[in-house]
N, C-alpha and C positions, 0 to 999 in steps of 0.2 A: 229397553221396553219403550214402545211408542204408544202414548195414550193422550187423550184430550179430556180436560176436566169438563164436566157437565154441571150446570147450575140453573136454578130457576124452576118455577112451578111447571113449566112445560117439558122439563127434562124427561127423557125416555131412556129405556135401555137401548143403548147404541154401542156398536163396536166401530171405533174410529181410529185412524192413524193420525199422528201428529205429536206435538210437544205438549206435555202436561202443563196446563195453565190454571193454577188454583184461583178460585174466586174468593174474595174478601177474607181478610184475616189469615191468609196462608192455608186455609182449609179447602177441601173440595171433595167432589164425588167423582171417582174414576170408574169406568166400566172396563171389564176384562177385554183384552185383545187376544189375538192368536198367540202373541208372544207370552202372555200369562200362562197359557196352556202348556207351552214348551218348558217354562221355568218352574211350574208348580207341580208338586207331586202329592197326591194324585191329581190328574187333570180335572179341572172343574167342568161340570156339565153345563149345558146352555140353560139360561133362565127359562122357566116354564110359565107362559102366560104373562099378562100385565102385572106389574108390581102394585100392590094395594096402595091407594092414595095416601093413607096415613104413614105407611113405611116410606113412601116417596117423599112426603113432607119432612120426615126425620132426616133423610139423606140430603134433601135440598137445603135444609137449614144448616147442616154442617158445611155444605159447599158454600153457603152464603156467609158463614161465620156468625150465625144468629142463634144464640142460646135461647132467647125468648121464643123464637119460632119453633125451635126443637121442642121445648117444653109444651108449646101449644099443640103439638101433634099427639100429646098424651091426654087422657081423661084427668079431671081434677085430682082424683085420689089414686092415680096410677102407681104402679110399683115397678121399679127397675131392680133387677137382681144382677149386679155386675160382678161376675165370678164369685158369687156367694155373699157379697155385701148388698144390703137392701137400702134403696133410696126410694122414699115414698112421698108422693104429692108433687104438683107442678113446680112449686118454689124450690124444693130440694133437688128436683130433676134439673131445673135451670142452673142452679149453683154447681151441680155435678158436671153438667155440660160445659159451663164456663171454665171450670178447672181441669177437666179431663178429656173433653171431646173436641170442643171448638179449637181450631188451629191444626187439627189432624186431617188426614185424607183417607177417604174410604174408596176401595175398589170393590164393586159388587161382582162377585164371581159366579154366584148361583142364587136363585130364589125358587121356592116351592110354595105355592098358595096352599093354605089349609082351610077347612071349613070355618075355623075360628081365628084366622089370621094368616101369618106368613112365616116361613123359616128362610133365613138368608145365610149364605156363606159369604163372608166379606174378608178383605184384607184391610186392616186399620193401621195407618201409619201416624201415630201421634207425634206432633211437634217435629217433623222431619226425620224421625227414626226409620229404620228398616221395616218396623212394624211386625204384625203377626196376623194369622188367620183366626177367625172366630165364627161361631154359629150364633146368630141372633134369632131368637124365637119371639115374635111379636104376637100377643093375643090382641085382637082388635074387635071392638064392639061399638056400633053406632058411629063409625068413622074416626074413632080415636083409639090410640094404643092404651090398653088397660094394664098390660103387664109385658115387660121386656126382660127376657132371660138371656144374658150374654155369657158365652162360654168359649174358652180357647178351643180351637179346632185341632 
């Protein structure tokens, strides 16, 4: 699979050929290439519209290896439901990110804007593993994630 890591606030949904180069701490944000469609079943659909800035900040923070920036994408009293487990508040979200998210690599396969947020289909590869596909449902109010529901796809 040929991909290029995307990092930074100006990161956009891009399809690029190249070698994966993870930013800071071994983590990164990768976007789907044509090769992903060949190797994924079912094939992911193309992202629809621009990614919400709060969701982009979440992905950019992982790419930068920055748990504090990831937590800052959330409202102060936000809730993360990680496959049924509840993590509430920025401090708890930062600790969760430090222990379970930072150091991993996301591949954004698809995203669908909703009136109250965005739903994303991602491949998450924690700590160099082969990873898994997941649906991330972000509720977003006032530019911050208020609730993130993470489910295996």
